[in-house]
Structures are given as structure tokens and as C-alpha cells.
PDB file of N, CA, C and O in Angstrom:
ATOM      1  N   MET A   1      12.408  -6.685 -35.117  1.00  0.00           N
ATOM      2  CA  MET A   1      12.451  -5.438 -34.372  1.00  0.00           C
ATOM      3  C   MET A   1      13.496  -4.521 -35.011  1.00  0.00           C
ATOM      4  O   MET A   1      14.607  -4.948 -35.325  1.00  0.00           O
ATOM      5  N   THR A   2      13.128  -3.291 -35.191  1.00  0.00           N
ATOM      6  CA  THR A   2      14.052  -2.301 -35.724  1.00  0.00           C
ATOM      7  C   THR A   2      14.361  -1.285 -34.642  1.00  0.00           C
ATOM      8  O   THR A   2      13.897  -1.407 -33.508  1.00  0.00           O
ATOM      9  N   GLU A   3      15.138  -0.293 -34.993  1.00  0.00           N
ATOM     10  CA  GLU A   3      15.513   0.729 -34.006  1.00  0.00           C
ATOM     11  C   GLU A   3      14.323   1.558 -33.542  1.00  0.00           C
ATOM     12  O   GLU A   3      14.326   2.070 -32.423  1.00  0.00           O
ATOM     13  N   SER A   4      13.308   1.696 -34.385  1.00  0.00           N
ATOM     14  CA  SER A   4      12.167   2.532 -34.015  1.00  0.00           C
ATOM     15  C   SER A   4      11.088   1.757 -33.250  1.00  0.00           C
ATOM     16  O   SER A   4      10.131   2.363 -32.767  1.00  0.00           O
ATOM     17  N   LYS A   5      11.220   0.450 -33.132  1.00  0.00           N
ATOM     18  CA  LYS A   5      10.240  -0.362 -32.414  1.00  0.00           C
ATOM     19  C   LYS A   5      10.915  -0.986 -31.192  1.00  0.00           C
ATOM     20  O   LYS A   5      12.035  -1.494 -31.263  1.00  0.00           O
ATOM     21  N   ARG A   6      10.192  -0.928 -30.069  1.00  0.00           N
ATOM     22  CA  ARG A   6      10.779  -1.506 -28.854  1.00  0.00           C
ATOM     23  C   ARG A   6       9.677  -1.870 -27.865  1.00  0.00           C
ATOM     24  O   ARG A   6       8.550  -1.383 -27.952  1.00  0.00           O
ATOM     25  N   PHE A   7      10.034  -2.738 -26.922  1.00  0.00           N
ATOM     26  CA  PHE A   7       9.153  -3.120 -25.831  1.00  0.00           C
ATOM     27  C   PHE A   7       9.630  -2.463 -24.545  1.00  0.00           C
ATOM     28  O   PHE A   7      10.823  -2.220 -24.361  1.00  0.00           O
ATOM     29  N   GLU A   8       8.688  -2.183 -23.667  1.00  0.00           N
ATOM     30  CA  GLU A   8       9.022  -1.664 -22.336  1.00  0.00           C
ATOM     31  C   GLU A   8       8.268  -2.512 -21.309  1.00  0.00           C
ATOM     32  O   GLU A   8       7.049  -2.667 -21.394  1.00  0.00           O
ATOM     33  N   PHE A   9       8.992  -3.049 -20.358  1.00  0.00           N
ATOM     34  CA  PHE A   9       8.395  -3.849 -19.279  1.00  0.00           C
ATOM     35  C   PHE A   9       8.477  -3.053 -17.987  1.00  0.00           C
ATOM     36  O   PHE A   9       9.529  -2.500 -17.665  1.00  0.00           O
ATOM     37  N   ARG A  10       7.369  -2.988 -17.239  1.00  0.00           N
ATOM     38  CA  ARG A  10       7.331  -2.260 -15.973  1.00  0.00           C
ATOM     39  C   ARG A  10       6.798  -3.165 -14.882  1.00  0.00           C
ATOM     40  O   ARG A  10       5.958  -4.032 -15.121  1.00  0.00           O
ATOM     41  N   ALA A  11       7.309  -2.944 -13.670  1.00  0.00           N
ATOM     42  CA  ALA A  11       6.783  -3.616 -12.484  1.00  0.00           C
ATOM     43  C   ALA A  11       6.648  -2.562 -11.392  1.00  0.00           C
ATOM     44  O   ALA A  11       7.595  -1.829 -11.104  1.00  0.00           O
ATOM     45  N   GLU A  12       5.471  -2.493 -10.789  1.00  0.00           N
ATOM     46  CA  GLU A  12       5.216  -1.528  -9.718  1.00  0.00           C
ATOM     47  C   GLU A  12       4.813  -2.300  -8.469  1.00  0.00           C
ATOM     48  O   GLU A  12       3.992  -3.215  -8.530  1.00  0.00           O
ATOM     49  N   PHE A  13       5.396  -1.921  -7.339  1.00  0.00           N
ATOM     50  CA  PHE A  13       5.132  -2.596  -6.080  1.00  0.00           C
ATOM     51  C   PHE A  13       4.560  -1.591  -5.084  1.00  0.00           C
ATOM     52  O   PHE A  13       5.114  -0.509  -4.893  1.00  0.00           O
ATOM     53  N   PHE A  14       3.455  -1.956  -4.458  1.00  0.00           N
ATOM     54  CA  PHE A  14       2.850  -1.145  -3.413  1.00  0.00           C
ATOM     55  C   PHE A  14       2.872  -1.968  -2.130  1.00  0.00           C
ATOM     56  O   PHE A  14       2.364  -3.089  -2.097  1.00  0.00           O
ATOM     57  N   ASN A  15       3.456  -1.413  -1.082  1.00  0.00           N
ATOM     58  CA  ASN A  15       3.608  -2.109   0.194  1.00  0.00           C
ATOM     59  C   ASN A  15       4.303  -3.449  -0.037  1.00  0.00           C
ATOM     60  O   ASN A  15       3.807  -4.492   0.391  1.00  0.00           O
ATOM     61  N   ALA A  16       5.444  -3.420  -0.709  1.00  0.00           N
ATOM     62  CA  ALA A  16       6.149  -4.626  -1.128  1.00  0.00           C
ATOM     63  C   ALA A  16       6.518  -5.538   0.039  1.00  0.00           C
ATOM     64  O   ALA A  16       6.529  -6.759  -0.119  1.00  0.00           O
ATOM     65  N   PHE A  17       6.819  -4.973   1.201  1.00  0.00           N
ATOM     66  CA  PHE A  17       7.221  -5.789   2.340  1.00  0.00           C
ATOM     67  C   PHE A  17       6.047  -6.116   3.253  1.00  0.00           C
ATOM     68  O   PHE A  17       6.238  -6.685   4.328  1.00  0.00           O
ATOM     69  N   ASN A  18       4.813  -5.755   2.829  1.00  0.00           N
ATOM     70  CA  ASN A  18       3.583  -6.037   3.554  1.00  0.00           C
ATOM     71  C   ASN A  18       3.657  -5.524   4.995  1.00  0.00           C
ATOM     72  O   ASN A  18       3.251  -6.213   5.930  1.00  0.00           O
ATOM     73  N   HIS A  19       4.174  -4.320   5.158  1.00  0.00           N
ATOM     74  CA  HIS A  19       4.317  -3.695   6.471  1.00  0.00           C
ATOM     75  C   HIS A  19       2.967  -3.172   6.943  1.00  0.00           C
ATOM     76  O   HIS A  19       2.303  -2.449   6.200  1.00  0.00           O
ATOM     77  N   PRO A  20       2.539  -3.518   8.168  1.00  0.00           N
ATOM     78  CA  PRO A  20       1.258  -3.006   8.657  1.00  0.00           C
ATOM     79  C   PRO A  20       1.351  -1.527   9.014  1.00  0.00           C
ATOM     80  O   PRO A  20       2.364  -1.076   9.550  1.00  0.00           O
ATOM     81  N   ASN A  21       0.309  -0.786   8.720  1.00  0.00           N
ATOM     82  CA  ASN A  21       0.205   0.617   9.112  1.00  0.00           C
ATOM     83  C   ASN A  21      -0.756   0.673  10.298  1.00  0.00           C
ATOM     84  O   ASN A  21      -1.959   0.466  10.142  1.00  0.00           O
ATOM     85  N   PHE A  22      -0.226   0.949  11.462  1.00  0.00           N
ATOM     86  CA  PHE A  22      -1.015   0.886  12.679  1.00  0.00           C
ATOM     87  C   PHE A  22      -1.878   2.126  12.860  1.00  0.00           C
ATOM     88  O   PHE A  22      -1.510   3.223  12.439  1.00  0.00           O
ATOM     89  N   ALA A  23      -3.041   1.933  13.497  1.00  0.00           N
ATOM     90  CA  ALA A  23      -3.951   3.033  13.803  1.00  0.00           C
ATOM     91  C   ALA A  23      -3.388   3.826  14.982  1.00  0.00           C
ATOM     92  O   ALA A  23      -2.376   3.448  15.571  1.00  0.00           O
ATOM     93  N   ASN A  24      -4.047   4.915  15.311  1.00  0.00           N
ATOM     94  CA  ASN A  24      -3.615   5.742  16.442  1.00  0.00           C
ATOM     95  C   ASN A  24      -3.815   4.996  17.753  1.00  0.00           C
ATOM     96  O   ASN A  24      -4.741   4.194  17.872  1.00  0.00           O
ATOM     97  N   PRO A  25      -2.956   5.250  18.741  1.00  0.00           N
ATOM     98  CA  PRO A  25      -3.129   4.596  20.034  1.00  0.00           C
ATOM     99  C   PRO A  25      -4.377   5.100  20.761  1.00  0.00           C
ATOM    100  O   PRO A  25      -4.909   6.167  20.454  1.00  0.00           O
ATOM    101  N   ASN A  26      -4.823   4.309  21.727  1.00  0.00           N
ATOM    102  CA  ASN A  26      -5.995   4.671  22.524  1.00  0.00           C
ATOM    103  C   ASN A  26      -5.667   5.924  23.323  1.00  0.00           C
ATOM    104  O   ASN A  26      -4.638   5.973  23.997  1.00  0.00           O
ATOM    105  N   SER A  27      -6.527   6.937  23.256  1.00  0.00           N
ATOM    106  CA  SER A  27      -6.251   8.212  23.918  1.00  0.00           C
ATOM    107  C   SER A  27      -7.156   8.451  25.125  1.00  0.00           C
ATOM    108  O   SER A  27      -7.244   9.579  25.610  1.00  0.00           O
ATOM    109  N   ASP A  28      -7.830   7.411  25.617  1.00  0.00           N
ATOM    110  CA  ASP A  28      -8.711   7.537  26.783  1.00  0.00           C
ATOM    111  C   ASP A  28      -7.867   7.459  28.055  1.00  0.00           C
ATOM    112  O   ASP A  28      -7.463   6.375  28.475  1.00  0.00           O
ATOM    113  N   ILE A  29      -7.603   8.627  28.669  1.00  0.00           N
ATOM    114  CA  ILE A  29      -6.716   8.652  29.850  1.00  0.00           C
ATOM    115  C   ILE A  29      -7.415   8.172  31.116  1.00  0.00           C
ATOM    116  O   ILE A  29      -6.758   7.967  32.137  1.00  0.00           O
ATOM    117  N   THR A  30      -8.741   7.987  31.070  1.00  0.00           N
ATOM    118  CA  THR A  30      -9.450   7.514  32.262  1.00  0.00           C
ATOM    119  C   THR A  30      -9.285   6.010  32.458  1.00  0.00           C
ATOM    120  O   THR A  30      -9.591   5.501  33.536  1.00  0.00           O
ATOM    121  N   ASN A  31      -8.815   5.295  31.455  1.00  0.00           N
ATOM    122  CA  ASN A  31      -8.599   3.853  31.560  1.00  0.00           C
ATOM    123  C   ASN A  31      -7.101   3.582  31.452  1.00  0.00           C
ATOM    124  O   ASN A  31      -6.588   3.460  30.340  1.00  0.00           O
ATOM    125  N   PRO A  32      -6.380   3.485  32.578  1.00  0.00           N
ATOM    126  CA  PRO A  32      -4.930   3.327  32.514  1.00  0.00           C
ATOM    127  C   PRO A  32      -4.494   1.985  31.927  1.00  0.00           C
ATOM    128  O   PRO A  32      -3.349   1.852  31.494  1.00  0.00           O
ATOM    129  N   GLY A  33      -5.383   0.984  31.902  1.00  0.00           N
ATOM    130  CA  GLY A  33      -5.015  -0.319  31.354  1.00  0.00           C
ATOM    131  C   GLY A  33      -4.895  -0.325  29.840  1.00  0.00           C
ATOM    132  O   GLY A  33      -4.145  -1.126  29.281  1.00  0.00           O
ATOM    133  N   SER A  34      -5.621   0.553  29.173  1.00  0.00           N
ATOM    134  CA  SER A  34      -5.578   0.547  27.713  1.00  0.00           C
ATOM    135  C   SER A  34      -5.028   1.845  27.132  1.00  0.00           C
ATOM    136  O   SER A  34      -4.913   1.961  25.912  1.00  0.00           O
ATOM    137  N   PHE A  35      -4.687   2.822  27.964  1.00  0.00           N
ATOM    138  CA  PHE A  35      -4.173   4.098  27.458  1.00  0.00           C
ATOM    139  C   PHE A  35      -2.844   3.887  26.745  1.00  0.00           C
ATOM    140  O   PHE A  35      -1.929   3.275  27.294  1.00  0.00           O
ATOM    141  N   GLY A  36      -2.741   4.393  25.529  1.00  0.00           N
ATOM    142  CA  GLY A  36      -1.509   4.328  24.757  1.00  0.00           C
ATOM    143  C   GLY A  36      -1.317   3.036  23.985  1.00  0.00           C
ATOM    144  O   GLY A  36      -0.316   2.901  23.282  1.00  0.00           O
ATOM    145  N   LYS A  37      -2.228   2.084  24.084  1.00  0.00           N
ATOM    146  CA  LYS A  37      -2.090   0.822  23.360  1.00  0.00           C
ATOM    147  C   LYS A  37      -2.727   0.932  21.977  1.00  0.00           C
ATOM    148  O   LYS A  37      -3.709   1.647  21.778  1.00  0.00           O
ATOM    149  N   VAL A  38      -2.145   0.210  21.035  1.00  0.00           N
ATOM    150  CA  VAL A  38      -2.653   0.181  19.666  1.00  0.00           C
ATOM    151  C   VAL A  38      -3.328  -1.164  19.454  1.00  0.00           C
ATOM    152  O   VAL A  38      -2.709  -2.212  19.638  1.00  0.00           O
ATOM    153  N   TYR A  39      -4.601  -1.132  19.065  1.00  0.00           N
ATOM    154  CA  TYR A  39      -5.366  -2.358  18.898  1.00  0.00           C
ATOM    155  C   TYR A  39      -5.662  -2.717  17.455  1.00  0.00           C
ATOM    156  O   TYR A  39      -5.994  -3.871  17.183  1.00  0.00           O
ATOM    157  N   ASN A  40      -5.559  -1.796  16.527  1.00  0.00           N
ATOM    158  CA  ASN A  40      -5.967  -2.034  15.139  1.00  0.00           C
ATOM    159  C   ASN A  40      -4.937  -1.509  14.158  1.00  0.00           C
ATOM    160  O   ASN A  40      -4.023  -0.765  14.514  1.00  0.00           O
ATOM    161  N   THR A  41      -5.116  -1.923  12.907  1.00  0.00           N
ATOM    162  CA  THR A  41      -4.367  -1.340  11.800  1.00  0.00           C
ATOM    163  C   THR A  41      -5.306  -0.424  11.029  1.00  0.00           C
ATOM    164  O   THR A  41      -6.520  -0.469  11.227  1.00  0.00           O
ATOM    165  N   ILE A  42      -4.757   0.396  10.161  1.00  0.00           N
ATOM    166  CA  ILE A  42      -5.558   1.328   9.362  1.00  0.00           C
ATOM    167  C   ILE A  42      -6.275   0.536   8.275  1.00  0.00           C
ATOM    168  O   ILE A  42      -5.672  -0.307   7.611  1.00  0.00           O
ATOM    169  N   ASN A  43      -7.554   0.810   8.100  1.00  0.00           N
ATOM    170  CA  ASN A  43      -8.338   0.160   7.043  1.00  0.00           C
ATOM    171  C   ASN A  43      -8.037   0.826   5.710  1.00  0.00           C
ATOM    172  O   ASN A  43      -7.745   2.021   5.668  1.00  0.00           O
ATOM    173  N   PRO A  44      -8.106   0.057   4.602  1.00  0.00           N
ATOM    174  CA  PRO A  44      -7.933   0.664   3.283  1.00  0.00           C
ATOM    175  C   PRO A  44      -8.985   1.726   3.026  1.00  0.00           C
ATOM    176  O   PRO A  44     -10.110   1.628   3.516  1.00  0.00           O
ATOM    177  N   ILE A  45      -8.618   2.740   2.260  1.00  0.00           N
ATOM    178  CA  ILE A  45      -9.542   3.825   1.916  1.00  0.00           C
ATOM    179  C   ILE A  45     -10.393   3.379   0.737  1.00  0.00           C
ATOM    180  O   ILE A  45      -9.867   3.017  -0.316  1.00  0.00           O
ATOM    181  N   LEU A  46     -11.719   3.407   0.917  1.00  0.00           N
ATOM    182  CA  LEU A  46     -12.613   2.996  -0.166  1.00  0.00           C
ATOM    183  C   LEU A  46     -12.527   3.980  -1.330  1.00  0.00           C
ATOM    184  O   LEU A  46     -12.484   5.195  -1.133  1.00  0.00           O
ATOM    185  N   GLY A  47     -12.501   3.447  -2.518  1.00  0.00           N
ATOM    186  CA  GLY A  47     -12.465   4.274  -3.713  1.00  0.00           C
ATOM    187  C   GLY A  47     -11.064   4.648  -4.168  1.00  0.00           C
ATOM    188  O   GLY A  47     -10.894   5.177  -5.266  1.00  0.00           O
ATOM    189  N   LEU A  48     -10.061   4.382  -3.343  1.00  0.00           N
ATOM    190  CA  LEU A  48      -8.686   4.674  -3.739  1.00  0.00           C
ATOM    191  C   LEU A  48      -8.145   3.473  -4.500  1.00  0.00           C
ATOM    192  O   LEU A  48      -8.251   2.344  -4.021  1.00  0.00           O
ATOM    193  N   GLY A  49      -7.572   3.692  -5.666  1.00  0.00           N
ATOM    194  CA  GLY A  49      -7.118   2.599  -6.521  1.00  0.00           C
ATOM    195  C   GLY A  49      -6.132   1.676  -5.844  1.00  0.00           C
ATOM    196  O   GLY A  49      -6.413   0.487  -5.693  1.00  0.00           O
ATOM    197  N   SER A  50      -4.990   2.182  -5.433  1.00  0.00           N
ATOM    198  CA  SER A  50      -3.989   1.367  -4.751  1.00  0.00           C
ATOM    199  C   SER A  50      -2.950   2.287  -4.137  1.00  0.00           C
ATOM    200  O   SER A  50      -2.856   3.467  -4.471  1.00  0.00           O
ATOM    201  N   GLY A  51      -2.190   1.723  -3.248  1.00  0.00           N
ATOM    202  CA  GLY A  51      -1.105   2.465  -2.625  1.00  0.00           C
ATOM    203  C   GLY A  51      -1.528   3.317  -1.448  1.00  0.00           C
ATOM    204  O   GLY A  51      -0.714   4.081  -0.929  1.00  0.00           O
ATOM    205  N   GLY A  52      -2.754   3.217  -1.014  1.00  0.00           N
ATOM    206  CA  GLY A  52      -3.225   3.990   0.131  1.00  0.00           C
ATOM    207  C   GLY A  52      -2.847   3.324   1.438  1.00  0.00           C
ATOM    208  O   GLY A  52      -2.401   2.177   1.442  1.00  0.00           O
ATOM    209  N   PRO A  53      -3.016   4.019   2.537  1.00  0.00           N
ATOM    210  CA  PRO A  53      -2.683   3.417   3.832  1.00  0.00           C
ATOM    211  C   PRO A  53      -3.615   2.251   4.130  1.00  0.00           C
ATOM    212  O   PRO A  53      -4.816   2.325   3.871  1.00  0.00           O
ATOM    213  N   GLY A  54      -3.068   1.199   4.664  1.00  0.00           N
ATOM    214  CA  GLY A  54      -3.858   0.032   5.023  1.00  0.00           C
ATOM    215  C   GLY A  54      -3.993  -1.002   3.928  1.00  0.00           C
ATOM    216  O   GLY A  54      -4.524  -2.084   4.180  1.00  0.00           O
ATOM    217  N   ASP A  55      -3.533  -0.715   2.722  1.00  0.00           N
ATOM    218  CA  ASP A  55      -3.621  -1.693   1.644  1.00  0.00           C
ATOM    219  C   ASP A  55      -2.625  -2.819   1.860  1.00  0.00           C
ATOM    220  O   ASP A  55      -1.541  -2.615   2.406  1.00  0.00           O
ATOM    221  N   SER A  56      -3.010  -4.006   1.424  1.00  0.00           N
ATOM    222  CA  SER A  56      -2.091  -5.132   1.501  1.00  0.00           C
ATOM    223  C   SER A  56      -1.094  -5.059   0.339  1.00  0.00           C
ATOM    224  O   SER A  56      -1.137  -4.130  -0.467  1.00  0.00           O
ATOM    225  N   ARG A  57      -0.211  -6.035   0.264  1.00  0.00           N
ATOM    226  CA  ARG A  57       0.804  -6.055  -0.792  1.00  0.00           C
ATOM    227  C   ARG A  57       0.148  -6.158  -2.161  1.00  0.00           C
ATOM    228  O   ARG A  57      -0.746  -6.978  -2.371  1.00  0.00           O
ATOM    229  N   GLN A  58       0.600  -5.319  -3.092  1.00  0.00           N
ATOM    230  CA  GLN A  58       0.087  -5.358  -4.460  1.00  0.00           C
ATOM    231  C   GLN A  58       1.248  -5.229  -5.423  1.00  0.00           C
ATOM    232  O   GLN A  58       2.150  -4.415  -5.225  1.00  0.00           O
ATOM    233  N   ILE A  59       1.217  -6.049  -6.480  1.00  0.00           N
ATOM    234  CA  ILE A  59       2.239  -6.011  -7.526  1.00  0.00           C
ATOM    235  C   ILE A  59       1.518  -5.857  -8.860  1.00  0.00           C
ATOM    236  O   ILE A  59       0.540  -6.552  -9.135  1.00  0.00           O
ATOM    237  N   GLN A  60       2.015  -4.937  -9.681  1.00  0.00           N
ATOM    238  CA  GLN A  60       1.387  -4.662 -10.972  1.00  0.00           C
ATOM    239  C   GLN A  60       2.455  -4.718 -12.044  1.00  0.00           C
ATOM    240  O   GLN A  60       3.512  -4.101 -11.910  1.00  0.00           O
ATOM    241  N   PHE A  61       2.180  -5.460 -13.116  1.00  0.00           N
ATOM    242  CA  PHE A  61       3.104  -5.574 -14.232  1.00  0.00           C
ATOM    243  C   PHE A  61       2.493  -4.920 -15.465  1.00  0.00           C
ATOM    244  O   PHE A  61       1.274  -4.900 -15.632  1.00  0.00           O
ATOM    245  N   GLY A  62       3.352  -4.387 -16.321  1.00  0.00           N
ATOM    246  CA  GLY A  62       2.881  -3.779 -17.555  1.00  0.00           C
ATOM    247  C   GLY A  62       3.870  -4.024 -18.681  1.00  0.00           C
ATOM    248  O   GLY A  62       5.081  -4.048 -18.463  1.00  0.00           O
ATOM    249  N   LEU A  63       3.354  -4.202 -19.867  1.00  0.00           N
ATOM    250  CA  LEU A  63       4.174  -4.388 -21.050  1.00  0.00           C
ATOM    251  C   LEU A  63       3.659  -3.426 -22.117  1.00  0.00           C
ATOM    252  O   LEU A  63       2.465  -3.405 -22.415  1.00  0.00           O
ATOM    253  N   LYS A  64       4.557  -2.634 -22.686  1.00  0.00           N
ATOM    254  CA  LYS A  64       4.170  -1.646 -23.677  1.00  0.00           C
ATOM    255  C   LYS A  64       5.032  -1.826 -24.930  1.00  0.00           C
ATOM    256  O   LYS A  64       6.228  -2.103 -24.844  1.00  0.00           O
ATOM    257  N   PHE A  65       4.406  -1.666 -26.080  1.00  0.00           N
ATOM    258  CA  PHE A  65       5.103  -1.776 -27.360  1.00  0.00           C
ATOM    259  C   PHE A  65       5.083  -0.411 -28.045  1.00  0.00           C
ATOM    260  O   PHE A  65       4.015   0.138 -28.314  1.00  0.00           O
ATOM    261  N   TYR A  66       6.246   0.123 -28.322  1.00  0.00           N
ATOM    262  CA  TYR A  66       6.377   1.414 -29.016  1.00  0.00           C
ATOM    263  C   TYR A  66       6.649   1.144 -30.500  1.00  0.00           C
ATOM    264  O   TYR A  66       7.509   0.338 -30.854  1.00  0.00           O
ATOM    265  N   PHE A  67       5.897   1.838 -31.356  1.00  0.00           N
ATOM    266  CA  PHE A  67       6.154   1.694 -32.798  1.00  0.00           C
ATOM    267  C   PHE A  67       6.086   3.018 -33.496  1.00  0.00           C
ATOM    268  O   PHE A  67       6.276   3.086 -34.710  1.00  0.00           O
TER     269      PHE A  67
END
């Protein structure tokens, strides 16, 4: 390896702590037993690569060589 050649290592974390993203609470005021309760989490967005709401934990590594 010389001064003009080098490696670069990258690590990217999406939702690293696996925190759930909750859906909106129930807004039906006619049912007092379920009003304001949250029953679901947000589903992942189809077609979105990564990092969207509802995605589970993802870790991505990369190695690049500069010359």
C-alpha cells in the first residue's frame, strides 16, 4: 500500500435499536373501550430500499478500495 492507495470501511445501521414505530391510535369515539388505544405497528413501505418507517433492524457493511 502506498500513500495514493487506501481502503475505506463503512457500516450503516437502520433502526439499530429495533424500536417499534407505532400506528395511529384508534379514533372511533363511539367505542369508549378502544378509543385512543394503539393496536398495530407501521408496516414497511413497499418499494422503499431501507430505512423507512416500520422496517426491522438492518445493518449494511461496505468496503471500498481507492487507487
